[in-house]
VEXTORKOL-725839 format. One line per field, with one value per residue (C-alpha): residue number from 0; residue in three letters; chain; x, y, z. Coordinates in steps of 0.2 Angstrom, whole numbers. Example, Ala and Ser with C-alpha at 12.3 -4.5 7.8 and 13.67 -1.06 7.14 Angstrom:
// VEXTORKOL-725839
seq: 0|1
type: ALA|SER
mol: A|A
c1: 62|68
c2: -22|-5
c3: 39|36
***
This chain:
// VEXTORKOL-725839
seq: 0|1|2|3|4|5|6|7|8|9|10|11|12|13|14|15|16|17|18|19|20|21|22|23|24|25|26|27|28|29|30|31|32|33|34|35|36|37|38|39|40|41|42|43|44|45|46|47|48|49|50|51|52|53|54|55|56|57|58|59|60|61|62|63|64|65|66|67|68|69|70|71|72|73|74|75|76|77|78|79|80|81|82|83|84|85|86|87|88|89|90|91|92|93|94|95|96|97|98|99|100|101|102|103|104|105|106|107|108|109|110|111|112|113|114|115|116|117|118|119|120|121|122|123|124|125|126|127|128|129|130|131|132|133|134|135|136|137|138|139|140|141|142|143|144|145|146|147|148|149|150|151|152|153|154|155|156|157|158|159|160|161|162|163|164|165|166|167|168|169|170|171|172|173|174|175|176|177|178|179|180|181|182|183|184|185|186|187|188|189|190|191|192|193|194|195|196|197|198|199|200|201|202|203|204|205|206|207|208|209|210|211|212|213|214|215|216|217|218|219|220|221|222|223|224|225|226|227|228|229|230|231|232|233|234|235|236|237|238|239|240|241|242|243|244|245|246|247|248|249|250|251|252|253|254|255|256|257|258|259|260|261|262|263|264|265|266|267|268|269|270|271|272|273|274|275|276|277|278|279|280|281|282|283|284|285|286|287|288|289|290|291|292|293|294|295|296|297|298|299|300|301|302|303|304|305|306|307|308|309|310|311|312|313|314|315|316|317|318|319|320|321|322|323|324|325|326|327|328|329|330|331|332|333|334|335|336|337|338|339|340|341|342|343|344|345|346|347|348|349|350|351|352|353|354|355|356|357|358|359|360|361|362|363|364|365|366|367|368|369|370|371|372|373|374|375|376|377|378|379|380|381|382|383|384|385|386|387|388|389|390|391|392|393|394|395|396|397|398|399|400|401|402|403|404|405|406|407|408|409|410|411|412|413|414|415|416|417|418|419|420|421|422|423|424|425|426|427|428|429|430|431|432|433|434|435|436|437|438|439|440|441|442|443|444|445|446|447|448|449|450|451|452|453|454|455|456|457|458|459|460|461|462|463|464|465|466|467|468|469|470|471|472|473|474|475|476|477|478|479|480|481|482|483|484|485|486|487|488|489|490|491|492
type: UNK|UNK|UNK|UNK|UNK|UNK|UNK|UNK|UNK|UNK|UNK|UNK|UNK|UNK|UNK|UNK|UNK|UNK|UNK|UNK|UNK|UNK|UNK|UNK|UNK|UNK|UNK|UNK|UNK|UNK|UNK|UNK|UNK|UNK|UNK|UNK|UNK|UNK|UNK|UNK|UNK|UNK|UNK|UNK|UNK|UNK|UNK|UNK|UNK|UNK|UNK|UNK|UNK|UNK|UNK|UNK|UNK|UNK|UNK|UNK|UNK|UNK|UNK|UNK|UNK|UNK|UNK|UNK|UNK|UNK|UNK|UNK|UNK|UNK|UNK|UNK|UNK|UNK|UNK|UNK|UNK|UNK|UNK|UNK|UNK|UNK|UNK|UNK|UNK|UNK|UNK|UNK|UNK|UNK|UNK|UNK|UNK|UNK|UNK|UNK|UNK|UNK|UNK|UNK|UNK|UNK|UNK|UNK|UNK|UNK|UNK|UNK|UNK|UNK|UNK|UNK|UNK|UNK|UNK|UNK|UNK|UNK|UNK|UNK|UNK|UNK|UNK|UNK|UNK|UNK|UNK|UNK|UNK|UNK|UNK|UNK|UNK|UNK|UNK|UNK|UNK|UNK|UNK|UNK|UNK|UNK|UNK|UNK|UNK|UNK|UNK|UNK|UNK|UNK|UNK|UNK|UNK|UNK|UNK|UNK|UNK|UNK|UNK|UNK|UNK|UNK|UNK|UNK|UNK|UNK|UNK|UNK|UNK|UNK|UNK|UNK|UNK|UNK|UNK|UNK|UNK|UNK|UNK|UNK|UNK|UNK|UNK|UNK|UNK|UNK|UNK|UNK|UNK|UNK|UNK|UNK|UNK|UNK|UNK|UNK|UNK|UNK|UNK|UNK|UNK|UNK|UNK|UNK|UNK|UNK|UNK|UNK|UNK|UNK|UNK|UNK|UNK|UNK|UNK|UNK|UNK|UNK|UNK|UNK|UNK|UNK|UNK|UNK|UNK|UNK|UNK|UNK|UNK|UNK|UNK|UNK|UNK|UNK|UNK|UNK|UNK|UNK|UNK|UNK|UNK|UNK|UNK|UNK|UNK|UNK|UNK|UNK|UNK|UNK|UNK|UNK|UNK|UNK|UNK|UNK|UNK|UNK|UNK|UNK|UNK|UNK|UNK|UNK|UNK|UNK|UNK|UNK|UNK|UNK|UNK|UNK|UNK|UNK|UNK|UNK|UNK|UNK|UNK|UNK|UNK|UNK|UNK|UNK|UNK|UNK|UNK|UNK|UNK|UNK|UNK|UNK|UNK|UNK|UNK|UNK|UNK|UNK|UNK|UNK|UNK|UNK|UNK|UNK|UNK|UNK|UNK|UNK|UNK|UNK|UNK|UNK|UNK|UNK|UNK|UNK|UNK|UNK|UNK|UNK|UNK|UNK|UNK|UNK|UNK|UNK|UNK|UNK|UNK|UNK|UNK|UNK|UNK|UNK|UNK|UNK|UNK|UNK|UNK|UNK|UNK|UNK|UNK|UNK|UNK|UNK|UNK|UNK|UNK|UNK|UNK|UNK|UNK|UNK|UNK|UNK|UNK|UNK|UNK|UNK|UNK|UNK|UNK|UNK|UNK|UNK|UNK|UNK|UNK|UNK|UNK|UNK|UNK|UNK|UNK|UNK|UNK|UNK|UNK|UNK|UNK|UNK|UNK|UNK|UNK|UNK|UNK|UNK|UNK|UNK|UNK|UNK|UNK|UNK|UNK|UNK|UNK|UNK|UNK|UNK|UNK|UNK|UNK|UNK|UNK|UNK|UNK|UNK|UNK|UNK|UNK|UNK|UNK|UNK|UNK|UNK|UNK|UNK|UNK|UNK|UNK|UNK|UNK|UNK|UNK|UNK|UNK|UNK|UNK|UNK|UNK|UNK|UNK|UNK|UNK|UNK|UNK|UNK|UNK|UNK|UNK|UNK|UNK|UNK|UNK|UNK|UNK|UNK|UNK|UNK|UNK|UNK|UNK|UNK|UNK|UNK|UNK|UNK|UNK|UNK|UNK|UNK|UNK|UNK|UNK|UNK|UNK|UNK|UNK|UNK|UNK|UNK|UNK|UNK|UNK|UNK|UNK|UNK|UNK|UNK|UNK|UNK|UNK|UNK|UNK|UNK|UNK|UNK|UNK
mol: A|A|A|A|A|A|A|A|A|A|A|A|A|A|A|A|A|A|A|A|A|A|A|A|A|A|A|A|A|A|A|A|A|A|A|A|A|A|A|A|A|A|A|A|A|A|A|A|A|A|A|A|A|A|A|A|A|A|A|A|A|A|A|A|A|A|A|A|A|A|A|A|A|A|A|A|A|A|A|A|A|A|A|A|A|A|A|A|A|A|A|A|A|A|A|A|A|A|A|A|A|A|A|A|A|A|A|A|A|A|A|A|A|A|A|A|A|A|A|A|A|A|A|A|A|A|A|A|A|A|A|A|A|A|A|A|A|A|A|A|A|A|A|A|A|A|A|A|A|A|A|A|A|A|A|A|A|A|A|A|A|A|A|A|A|A|A|A|A|A|A|A|A|A|A|A|A|A|A|A|A|A|A|A|A|A|A|A|A|A|A|A|A|A|A|A|A|A|A|A|A|A|A|A|A|A|A|A|A|A|A|A|A|A|A|A|A|A|A|A|A|A|A|A|A|A|A|A|A|A|A|A|A|A|A|A|A|A|A|A|A|A|A|A|A|A|A|A|A|A|A|A|A|A|A|A|A|A|A|A|A|A|A|A|A|A|A|A|A|A|A|A|A|A|A|A|A|A|A|A|A|A|A|A|A|A|A|A|A|A|A|A|A|A|A|A|A|A|A|A|A|A|A|A|A|A|A|A|A|A|A|A|A|A|A|A|A|A|A|A|A|A|A|A|A|A|A|A|A|A|A|A|A|A|A|A|A|A|A|A|A|A|A|A|A|A|A|A|A|A|A|A|A|A|A|A|A|A|A|A|A|A|A|A|A|A|A|A|A|A|A|A|A|A|A|A|A|A|A|A|A|A|A|A|A|A|A|A|A|A|A|A|A|A|A|A|A|A|A|A|A|A|A|A|A|A|A|A|A|A|A|A|A|A|A|A|A|A|A|A|A|A|A|A|A|A|A|A|A|A|A|A|A|A|A|A|A|A|A|A|A|A|A|A|A|A|A|A|A|A|A|A|A|A|A|A|A|A|A|A|A|A|A|A|A|A|A|A|A|A|A|A|A|A|A|A|A|A|A|A|A|A|A|A|A|A|A|A|A|A|A|A|A
c1: 887|868|860|845|854|858|872|875|890|898|894|904|918|919|919|932|942|949|953|961|972|977|981|991|1001|1004|1010|1022|1030|1032|1040|1053|1060|1057|1066|1081|1082|1081|1095|1107|1104|1112|1126|1128|1129|1142|1159|1154|1157|1163|1146|1147|1143|1127|1122|1125|1120|1104|1099|1101|1092|1077|1074|1077|1064|1052|1054|1054|1037|1031|1037|1032|1014|1009|989|992|994|1007|1022|1014|1015|1031|1035|1030|1042|1056|1053|1054|1070|1078|1074|1084|1098|1100|1100|1114|1123|1123|1127|1111|1109|1092|1086|1087|1072|1062|1064|1050|1037|1044|1039|1023|1019|1025|1013|998|997|992|975|977|977|983|1000|1003|1003|1019|1029|1023|1027|1043|1047|1041|1050|1066|1064|1060|1074|1088|1085|1084|1101|1108|1103|1110|1126|1128|1139|1141|1121|1121|1103|1105|1119|1113|1121|1102|1087|1074|1057|1049|1058|1054|1035|1036|1043|1031|1016|1022|1025|1008|999|1010|1005|987|986|994|982|967|973|973|957|950|957|949|934|934|939|926|914|921|919|901|897|904|895|879|883|887|871|860|870|866|848|846|855|844|828|834|837|821|811|819|816|798|794|802|789|776|777|782|767|753|756|758|742|733|739|734|715|716|715|724|719|723|739|741|736|747|762|758|757|774|780|776|783|800|798|797|812|822|818|823|841|840|837|850|862|857|859|878|880|875|887|901|901|913|919|935|940|936|949|961|958|960|976|984|978|986|1002|1013|1009|1011|1027|1035|1029|1035|1044|1040|1044|1031|1018|1018|1016|1001|993|998|991|973|974|977|961|951|956|953|935|932|937|927|911|915|916|898|891|897|889|873|873|875|859|849|855|848|832|833|835|820|810|817|810|794|792|795|781|769|773|770|753|747|752|763|779|789|795|810|825|843|860|862|876|870|886|879|860|868|876|861|851|864|863|845|846|861|852|844|860|870|857|858|876|877|893|891|906|905|915|914|925|934|924|908|897|881|864|848|834|822|832|818|812|828|831|815|822|837|829|818|832|842|827|823|842|841|825|832|845|842|846|855|866|884|886|878|883|878|889|886|896|896|903|902|899|899|883|876|880|877|872|873|869|873|867|870|850|838|838|824|819|814|796|797|809|796|784|796|791|771|762|753|765|775|785|783|769|765|771|759|769|773|791|799|784|785|806|804|792|803|819|809|804|822|825|833|830|830|833|833|842|847|857|843|836|849|861|857|852|859|851|857|850|855|855|858|871
c2: 504|509|511|520|524|543|546|563|572|567|549|548|557|544|529|538|544|527|522|538|536|518|524|539|528|513|526|535|520|515|534|530|517|526|541|533|524|539|547|531|532|549|543|527|539|551|541|542|561|566|573|569|587|587|570|573|590|592|574|578|595|586|575|587|598|582|577|595|598|581|584|602|599|583|585|593|585|599|587|576|591|594|576|579|593|582|569|581|587|570|568|585|580|562|571|583|569|559|575|574|555|554|539|550|559|544|544|557|544|532|546|549|530|531|546|536|525|542|542|560|565|582|576|574|594|600|586|590|609|606|595|608|622|611|607|625|634|621|618|638|640|626|632|651|645|640|625|613|612|595|596|585|576|584|600|609|606|610|618|604|591|601|602|581|578|590|581|563|569|578|562|551|563|564|544|544|556|545|531|539|547|530|520|533|532|512|514|526|512|499|511|514|494|491|503|498|480|484|495|480|468|480|482|463|459|474|465|448|454|462|449|437|446|450|432|426|438|432|414|416|428|422|404|402|410|402|384|390|394|378|388|377|382|400|396|385|399|411|400|397|416|418|405|413|428|420|412|430|436|421|427|445|439|429|442|453|438|438|456|452|440|451|464|451|454|468|481|481|464|470|484|471|462|478|482|465|464|483|478|476|492|499|490|499|515|515|499|481|482|498|491|475|485|493|477|469|482|481|464|466|478|466|451|464|467|449|443|457|451|433|439|448|432|421|433|432|413|413|424|412|399|409|408|389|389|400|388|374|381|385|367|363|376|368|350|359|365|349|340|327|323|310|295|292|294|297|301|319|332|342|355|357|360|373|381|382|388|403|407|410|420|430|446|448|443|457|469|467|466|450|441|423|410|391|377|362|347|342|326|321|306|309|307|299|312|321|336|347|345|346|364|371|366|372|388|391|389|402|415|415|417|433|439|439|451|469|478|491|479|481|464|453|436|418|403|386|370|352|338|319|310|292|289|307|321|337|355|370|386|401|418|435|439|443|426|422|418|401|404|407|392|380|384|388|371|372|374|392|400|414|430|440|451|443|426|410|401|386|388|379|368|360|361|348|339|337|333|320|312|309|302|317|329|348|359|379|386|403|411|424|440|449|434|426|406|390|378|361|348|330|316|298|294
c3: 1468|1469|1486|1492|1508|1513|1524|1531|1530|1547|1543|1526|1534|1546|1535|1523|1536|1540|1524|1519|1535|1529|1512|1519|1530|1518|1504|1518|1522|1503|1500|1513|1503|1486|1492|1499|1483|1474|1485|1484|1466|1464|1475|1463|1448|1456|1450|1431|1429|1448|1453|1472|1477|1467|1473|1491|1491|1479|1485|1503|1502|1493|1507|1519|1511|1511|1529|1536|1528|1535|1552|1553|1547|1552|1549|1531|1515|1510|1512|1497|1486|1490|1488|1469|1468|1475|1463|1449|1456|1457|1439|1434|1445|1438|1419|1426|1435|1418|1407|1398|1395|1385|1396|1413|1407|1409|1429|1428|1422|1438|1449|1441|1444|1463|1467|1461|1478|1485|1476|1473|1454|1460|1466|1446|1445|1454|1446|1429|1432|1438|1421|1410|1418|1420|1400|1395|1404|1403|1385|1383|1391|1380|1364|1369|1372|1390|1393|1406|1411|1402|1398|1382|1373|1358|1351|1351|1359|1345|1350|1341|1352|1366|1361|1358|1376|1385|1375|1380|1398|1398|1392|1406|1421|1415|1414|1431|1438|1430|1438|1456|1454|1448|1463|1475|1468|1470|1487|1491|1482|1493|1508|1505|1502|1516|1526|1519|1523|1540|1542|1536|1547|1562|1559|1557|1573|1582|1575|1579|1597|1598|1591|1601|1618|1611|1607|1623|1633|1623|1624|1644|1648|1634|1634|1654|1655|1642|1649|1667|1660|1650|1633|1622|1607|1609|1614|1599|1587|1595|1593|1575|1573|1582|1571|1555|1561|1565|1547|1540|1549|1542|1525|1528|1534|1517|1507|1514|1512|1493|1492|1499|1487|1472|1478|1477|1457|1461|1449|1457|1451|1435|1437|1442|1425|1416|1423|1423|1403|1402|1412|1396|1392|1408|1410|1393|1401|1419|1421|1424|1443|1444|1434|1444|1460|1453|1449|1466|1475|1466|1469|1487|1488|1479|1491|1506|1500|1498|1516|1523|1514|1519|1538|1536|1526|1541|1554|1544|1544|1563|1563|1553|1566|1581|1571|1571|1588|1591|1579|1591|1608|1599|1595|1615|1619|1606|1616|1632|1628|1619|1634|1622|1630|1619|1629|1618|1628|1618|1623|1624|1630|1643|1639|1621|1627|1640|1626|1615|1628|1631|1613|1614|1630|1622|1620|1636|1646|1635|1637|1656|1658|1667|1668|1663|1667|1664|1673|1663|1662|1644|1645|1652|1650|1641|1649|1642|1640|1628|1623|1619|1638|1645|1635|1644|1660|1657|1650|1665|1677|1668|1664|1684|1689|1675|1681|1699|1697|1699|1684|1695|1705|1707|1704|1691|1689|1685|1686|1679|1684|1679|1689|1690|1707|1705|1694|1694|1683|1693|1685|1697|1692|1705|1702|1711|1713|1726|1733|1745|1764|1771|1770|1750|1749|1754|1740|1726|1717|1722|1706|1704|1717|1711|1717|1701|1697|1679|1682|1682|1694|1683|1678|1693|1694|1676|1680|1693|1683|1669|1680|1690|1673|1668|1684|1692|1705|1706|1722|1725|1740|1746|1761|1761|1752|1742|1744|1727|1724|1719|1708|1709|1696|1697|1683|1683|1670
***
């Protein structure tokens, strides 16, 4: 994978440490089964030539050596190299138990295939060293007349035969090491790819949140100011520029998704296809079950990568949905500054409108660590209204609640509740904000009145206008300064 991103040594370690741990954990679990199978295999061979002592003694000591190293040095990879030695010793044990049966030599190739799962080509070295040493010493002892070493069923182990054995074993160990090396490289490439996509996703999310907050501040401050001063043309130009910025950011997210789609053409899938094509040859060398296990392992890695990319793609789609909601609120504000309000009333779901408003304000709510709770009935009647104007109403109320909550407050909550009473649908918004006194309460809905240093005094005024245009009402009460506020909006069903 080509990338222009540069990662520090610490970042790269963080990205790869988790993957190495998963590989190590999975391989260690497999080794438990393999080693037990090797030990039980020796016990199963013992009755043929009465080699119970060798099966239990050598096999038991081999297991003891492996697990002792693993327990004594839990943070070291030394036990993996001891594993290579142990697998070589099991090969020698099997050959001895079957009195030099030629087929027992192939257990060395099975051990080589098993070690591939650790994705460390160096683990092939200690096993290769055991095989070479074993063949050299035992072949020499048989040739000079030692009996009962049971190395081969031939009368003598010729030097030419020894060289052929070693060359073939070396080729197998080389292929096993090469596969382990290639698996590690593909794993690292996958990690780097996932890290790059994660970085792009975080960057996109951060940009979206920042842009959303910036747009919200600009729309609130500049637009209200422009409307108050009667500068409709200026406000329209501002909305046009903001709309262009939103479209540009949407294009940026689209490019990220296109990059993700291009990365879908994964070399790992090609590697799976290659090993599937080579499975018959692998089966001849290491056995059909082991060859199938290697192909299955690679297939699982390819599937995990595909699932990860799908999850990231869904996240980007959610960001694009947020962009669509931002464009929708811009349309609301365009209607607002032009003074054109559609008189068309359609059935709308109040719960859906609230959810959309909370989505647009998510970045601000999350940044201020405000806990939002919802108490909505499972089924609720629709109300007839203008969806865009109702969204503006709910947004104004929620923004007032958010801004009323001190950033350093011990309790920061906003609770929304919908309930039906006879022919009314009632929405209540309770916050733990600063509240207000009786004098302030009498002027809250007056045009131009505000308690904010940068406000234009139009938010609640427009909110009441929207509510009344829908044959509804709005009320805002508080028990006093520092005791929060309760907004109640009533709609006719």
